[in-house]
C-alpha positions as CSV (number, residue, x, y, z in Angstrom):
1,M,3.2,63.3,59.9
2,L,6.2,65.5,59.3
3,L,8.4,64.8,56.2
4,D,11.6,66.4,55.1
5,N,10.8,66.5,51.4
6,S,8.0,67.9,49.2
7,F,6.3,64.5,49.0
8,Q,6.1,64.0,45.3
9,S,6.4,60.4,46.2
10,D,7.8,58.6,49.3
11,A,6.9,54.9,49.4
12,R,7.4,54.4,53.1
13,V,5.2,57.4,54.1
14,E,2.5,56.5,51.6
15,K,2.4,52.9,52.9
16,E,2.3,54.0,56.5
17,A,-0.4,56.6,55.9
18,K,-2.6,54.1,54.0
19,T,-2.2,51.5,56.7
20,L,-3.2,53.9,59.5
21,I,-6.2,55.2,57.5
22,S,-7.4,51.6,56.9
23,H,-7.5,51.3,60.7
24,G,-9.5,54.4,61.3
25,A,-6.9,57.2,61.6
26,H,-7.1,60.6,59.9
27,V,-3.8,61.4,58.5
28,T,-2.2,64.7,57.3
29,V,1.4,65.0,56.0
30,F,3.1,68.3,56.6
31,C,6.1,68.6,54.2
32,I,8.4,71.0,52.5
33,K,7.2,73.8,50.3
34,D,7.6,73.4,46.5
35,D,6.7,76.1,44.0
36,D,5.9,73.4,41.4
37,L,3.5,71.5,43.7
38,P,0.2,72.6,45.3
39,A,0.3,73.9,48.9
40,H,-2.7,71.6,49.7
41,E,-3.4,68.2,48.1
42,Q,-5.6,65.2,48.8
43,R,-4.1,61.8,47.9
44,D,-5.4,58.3,48.6
45,G,-7.5,59.5,51.6
46,Y,-4.9,61.6,53.4
47,G,-4.1,65.3,53.2
48,I,-0.8,66.9,52.2
49,V,0.2,70.4,53.4
50,R,3.4,71.8,51.9
51,C,4.1,74.6,54.3
52,I,7.5,73.9,55.8
53,E,10.1,76.5,54.6
54,H,13.5,75.5,53.4
55,G,16.0,75.8,56.3
56,Y,15.1,72.5,58.1
57,N,18.5,71.1,57.3
58,A,20.7,74.0,58.4
59,P,21.0,73.8,62.2
60,L,24.1,76.1,62.3
61,R,22.4,79.1,60.6
62,K,21.5,82.0,62.8
63,S,17.9,81.8,61.3
64,Y,17.4,78.2,62.3
65,K,15.8,78.8,65.7
66,D,13.3,81.3,64.0
67,F,12.6,78.7,61.3
68,V,11.8,76.0,63.9
69,A,9.6,78.4,65.9
70,T,7.7,79.4,62.8
71,T,7.1,75.8,61.8
72,V,6.1,74.8,65.3
73,K,3.6,77.6,65.4
74,K,2.0,76.4,62.1
75,I,1.8,72.8,63.4
76,L,0.2,73.9,66.7
77,E,-2.6,75.6,64.8
78,E,-3.8,72.1,63.9
79,S,-5.7,69.6,66.1
80,F,-4.0,66.2,66.3
81,D,-3.2,63.4,68.7
82,V,0.0,61.9,67.2
83,L,3.0,63.6,65.6
84,H,4.9,61.1,63.5
85,C,8.4,62.5,62.5
86,H,10.1,61.0,59.6
87,D,13.8,61.2,60.1
88,F,16.1,63.4,62.2
89,Y,15.5,66.8,60.7
90,M,11.8,66.5,61.5
91,L,12.5,65.1,65.0
92,S,13.9,68.6,65.8
93,I,10.6,70.2,65.0
94,G,8.6,67.4,66.7
95,A,10.5,67.7,70.0
96,E,9.7,71.4,70.1
97,V,6.0,70.7,69.5
98,K,6.1,68.1,72.3
99,K,7.5,70.8,74.7
100,K,4.7,73.2,73.8
101,R,1.9,70.5,73.8
102,P,3.0,67.6,76.1
103,S,-0.2,65.7,75.5
104,V,0.9,65.0,71.9
105,I,2.2,61.5,71.3
106,L,5.5,61.8,69.5
107,I,6.9,59.1,67.3
108,Y,10.4,59.2,65.8
109,D,10.7,57.2,62.6
110,A,14.4,56.8,62.0
111,H,15.0,55.9,58.3
112,E,18.8,56.0,58.7
113,Y,21.5,55.5,61.4
114,L,22.7,59.2,61.5
115,A,25.7,58.5,63.7
116,G,27.0,56.0,61.2
117,W,26.3,58.2,58.1
118,P,29.2,60.8,57.8
119,F,27.7,62.4,54.7
120,Y,30.2,65.3,54.9
121,K,32.9,62.9,53.5
122,T,31.4,63.1,50.0
123,S,32.2,66.9,49.9
124,E,35.5,68.6,49.5
125,G,37.4,71.6,50.9
126,L,35.4,74.1,53.0
127,N,32.2,72.3,52.4
128,K,33.6,69.1,53.9
129,W,34.6,71.0,57.0
130,K,31.2,72.7,57.3
131,G,29.5,69.4,56.7
132,K,31.3,67.7,59.5
133,L,30.2,70.5,61.9
134,V,26.6,70.1,60.8
135,W,26.8,66.3,61.1
136,N,28.1,66.5,64.7
137,K,25.5,69.1,65.6
138,L,22.7,66.8,64.2
139,I,24.0,63.9,66.2
140,R,24.0,66.0,69.4
141,K,20.5,67.2,68.6
142,E,19.2,63.6,67.9
143,K,20.7,62.4,71.2
144,A,18.7,65.1,73.1
145,E,15.6,65.1,71.1
146,I,15.0,61.4,70.8
147,L,14.3,61.4,74.6
148,H,11.1,63.4,73.9
149,A,9.7,60.7,71.7
150,D,7.0,58.4,73.2
151,A,8.1,55.7,70.7
152,V,10.9,55.1,68.2
153,L,10.5,53.2,65.0
154,T,13.4,52.2,62.6
155,I,14.1,49.9,59.7
156,T,16.5,47.1,60.9
157,D,17.3,45.2,64.1
158,S,20.9,46.4,63.9
159,I,19.9,50.0,63.8
160,S,17.4,49.4,66.6
161,D,20.2,47.9,68.8
162,R,22.5,50.9,68.0
163,L,19.9,53.5,68.8
164,K,19.0,51.8,72.1
165,S,22.7,51.6,73.3
166,K,24.0,54.9,71.9
167,Y,21.1,57.0,73.3
168,N,20.4,54.9,76.4
169,L,16.8,54.3,75.5
170,K,14.6,52.5,77.9
171,K,13.1,50.4,75.2
172,K,14.4,49.0,72.0
173,P,12.9,50.8,69.0
174,S,10.3,48.9,67.0
175,V,11.5,47.6,63.6
176,L,9.4,48.1,60.4
177,G,11.2,47.1,57.2
178,N,10.5,49.2,54.2
179,Y,9.0,46.5,52.1
180,P,6.9,47.3,48.9
181,S,3.2,46.8,48.7
182,K,2.0,43.6,47.1
183,F,1.4,43.8,43.3
184,E,1.4,41.5,40.3
185,L,4.9,41.4,38.7
186,K,4.9,42.2,35.0
187,K,8.2,41.7,33.1
188,N,9.5,41.7,29.6
189,D,12.4,39.2,29.5
190,R,14.0,40.6,26.4
191,Y,13.3,44.3,27.0
192,F,17.0,45.4,27.5
193,Q,18.3,43.1,24.8
194,D,15.9,44.6,22.3
195,K,16.3,48.2,23.4
196,Y,20.0,48.2,23.3
197,K,20.4,45.7,20.4
198,L,22.2,43.1,22.4
199,K,22.5,39.4,21.6
200,K,19.6,37.4,23.1
201,E,22.0,35.3,25.3
202,T,23.4,38.4,27.0
203,K,22.8,38.4,30.7
204,I,22.0,41.8,32.1
205,I,23.4,43.1,35.4
206,I,21.4,46.0,36.6
207,H,22.2,48.8,39.1
208,S,19.2,50.8,40.3
209,G,19.3,54.1,42.1
210,T,22.1,56.1,43.9
211,I,25.6,55.1,42.7
212,Y,28.1,54.9,45.5
213,H,31.0,53.6,43.4
214,A,34.2,55.6,43.7
215,D,36.0,56.1,40.3
216,D,38.5,53.2,41.0
217,Q,35.7,50.9,42.0
218,L,33.8,51.9,38.8
219,A,37.0,51.1,36.7
220,L,37.2,47.7,38.3
221,L,33.6,47.0,37.6
222,F,34.1,47.9,33.9
223,D,37.2,45.8,33.7
224,V,35.2,42.8,35.0
225,L,32.5,43.4,32.4
226,K,35.1,43.4,29.6
227,Q,36.2,39.9,30.8
228,H,32.7,38.5,30.0
229,D,31.4,38.7,26.5
230,D,28.0,37.6,27.5
231,L,27.4,40.4,30.2
232,G,25.9,43.8,29.9
233,L,25.4,46.5,32.5
234,I,22.4,48.8,32.9
235,F,22.4,51.8,35.3
236,V,18.9,53.0,36.1
237,G,19.0,56.5,37.7
238,N,18.5,60.2,37.5
239,R,21.0,61.8,39.8
240,P,24.2,63.8,38.9
241,R,26.5,60.8,39.4
242,F,24.4,58.8,36.9
243,Y,24.9,61.4,34.2
244,E,28.5,61.9,35.0
245,I,29.2,58.2,34.5
246,E,27.1,58.2,31.3
247,A,29.4,60.9,29.9
248,M,32.5,58.9,30.9
249,V,31.2,55.8,29.1
250,Q,30.5,57.8,25.9
251,L,34.3,58.6,25.8
252,D,35.2,54.9,25.9
253,E,34.3,52.9,22.7
254,S,35.0,49.6,24.4
255,L,32.3,50.3,27.0
256,Q,29.6,51.7,24.7
257,Q,28.3,48.3,23.8
258,K,28.6,47.0,27.4
259,V,27.2,49.7,29.6
260,F,23.9,51.5,29.2
261,F,21.8,54.0,31.0
262,H,18.0,54.0,31.6
263,P,15.9,56.7,33.2
264,Y,14.5,56.0,36.7
265,P,10.7,55.4,36.7
266,D,8.4,57.5,38.9
267,R,6.8,54.8,41.0
268,Q,8.2,51.8,42.9
269,E,6.0,49.3,41.1
270,E,7.4,50.6,37.7
271,V,10.9,50.3,39.0
272,I,10.5,46.7,40.1
273,N,8.8,45.7,36.8
274,L,11.8,47.3,35.0
275,L,14.3,45.4,37.1
276,A,12.5,42.1,36.4
277,S,13.6,42.5,32.8
278,A,17.2,42.0,33.9
279,D,19.0,38.9,35.2
280,I,21.3,40.0,38.1
281,G,21.0,42.9,40.6
282,L,24.1,44.9,41.6
283,L,24.2,46.3,45.1
284,H,27.3,48.4,46.0
285,I,27.4,50.3,49.3
286,I,30.0,52.4,51.1
287,D,31.1,49.6,53.4
288,K,33.2,52.0,55.5
289,W,30.0,53.7,56.7
290,E,28.2,51.9,59.5
291,A,24.8,53.3,58.4
292,H,25.2,51.4,55.2
293,T,26.4,48.1,56.7
294,I,23.6,48.0,59.3
295,G,20.9,49.7,57.3
296,F,18.0,48.4,55.3
297,S,18.5,47.9,51.6
298,N,15.5,49.1,49.5
299,R,17.5,48.1,46.4
300,F,18.1,44.5,47.6
301,V,14.5,44.1,48.4
302,E,13.4,45.5,45.0
303,Y,15.8,43.2,43.2
304,S,14.4,40.2,45.2
305,V,10.8,41.2,44.5
306,A,11.8,41.4,40.8
307,E,13.1,37.8,41.2
308,L,16.8,38.8,40.6
309,P,19.7,37.1,42.4
310,V,22.1,39.8,43.6
311,V,25.8,40.5,43.6
312,A,26.5,42.7,46.6
313,T,28.9,44.3,49.1
314,P,27.6,42.7,52.3
315,Q,25.3,44.2,54.9
316,N,23.9,42.6,58.1
317,F,20.4,42.8,56.5
318,T,21.4,41.2,53.2
319,R,23.5,38.5,54.8
320,E,20.5,37.5,57.0
321,I,18.2,37.3,53.9
322,N,20.8,35.3,52.0
323,N,21.3,32.9,54.9
324,E,17.7,32.0,54.6
325,Y,17.2,32.0,50.8
326,H,20.6,31.6,49.1
327,C,19.8,34.4,46.7
328,A,23.1,36.5,46.6
329,T,26.9,36.4,46.3
330,F,29.0,38.9,48.1
331,Y,32.3,40.7,47.2
332,S,34.8,42.7,49.2
333,T,35.8,46.2,48.0
334,Q,39.3,45.5,49.5
335,D,40.0,42.7,47.1
336,N,40.2,43.4,43.4
337,T,39.5,39.8,42.4
338,S,36.5,39.5,44.7
339,L,33.9,41.1,42.4
340,N,34.7,38.9,39.4
341,Q,34.7,35.8,41.6
342,A,31.2,36.7,43.1
343,I,29.8,37.2,39.6
344,E,31.2,33.9,38.4
345,R,29.9,32.0,41.4
346,L,26.4,33.4,40.6
347,L,26.7,32.6,36.9
348,N,27.9,29.1,37.5
349,D,24.9,28.3,39.7
350,Y,22.5,30.8,38.3
351,D,19.3,28.7,38.4
352,A,19.7,27.9,42.1
353,F,20.3,31.6,43.0
354,K,17.3,32.6,40.8
355,Q,15.1,30.2,42.7
356,G,16.3,31.6,46.0
357,A,15.5,35.1,44.8
358,M,12.0,34.1,43.8
359,K,11.4,32.6,47.2
360,A,12.8,35.6,49.0
361,G,10.7,38.1,47.0
362,K,7.5,36.3,47.8
363,N,8.0,37.1,51.5
364,M,9.1,40.7,51.1
365,H,5.9,42.8,51.1
366,W,4.3,45.5,53.3
367,D,1.4,43.3,54.4
368,S,3.8,41.0,56.2
369,V,5.2,43.8,58.4
370,S,2.5,46.5,58.6
371,Q,0.9,45.1,61.7
372,T,4.0,46.3,63.6
373,L,2.8,49.9,62.9
374,V,-0.8,49.2,63.8
375,N,0.3,47.6,67.1
376,L,2.5,50.5,67.9
377,Y,-0.2,53.0,67.4
378,A,-2.8,50.9,69.3
379,A,-0.5,50.7,72.3
380,L,0.3,54.4,72.3
381,T,-3.3,55.6,71.9
382,A,-5.0,53.0,74.2
């Protein structure tokens, strides 16, 4: 497997590796160098080799072709049957390996819909212009390189449909949702109330992970909170935006007893157990980005496994789940009254939404979907 990070932890890769090993495969993950991590590591029955130099994400640099050639040479020193590329940066390397060694079975595991993810828009000035050039270059590369793959794997039916039509694929990509492994849920119902000295009847809305709220959307969220004496909000995170918002809240006395910040746990199981101590999950996406609206929501799944009903900006995936389980309310970012209405709908029928979330969470686990991966490998290696 090729992976575009240093693999401290990556739940999807870990689950896929363990599943393949349980069916007799020998797995090694090649990933990005990190001075703070060992170059070679054994974990849960598979090997980790941190040997890919930084430069994998800069296709416009003059040194990029040399970087790819060096990486390909390292990979070709190994003996292997299948090269499983996680996401579009690694597909570029995998396609070059396939050219050099055509017998290799190449799998492209698309975690995102790149063409619907204009990441450059989060930058400003010259960086935004450069980012747009990089994004367009990456889309062109994906279009050419995906044709070298013997199989394509992705995370939702909607992305599968888009990839097939956009790149004229002969076959619709297989869909493998990024569901967590099964484990016993352990929760502390009063954890947040005790930690932040809140009244016991306070209902906790929790937001986990990357924060996509623009400043005006954040202000609206805080205004809604102020309208409800019995609501508190917890952000769980560790990225720059998390700390930026924490600093903003410290300057507003009216928010200091309503909005709180908690460090993000290291492992997915720990995250879900922490979420289970709250009452409502908050999911806010960039609904102008197609990659968000048709993507898989790890956050929604984690909330459901933690038995939390969710207030969310809608996605195809989350609407499909809600149609079956009645576990969420949705709000529009184009209507300033919509968020408050969605929260009130959920609070007014909380027990029913809670029951729906519990039912949904019971069916969201890796064992229920992992056979897709096994079947794919079996067909490719028969």
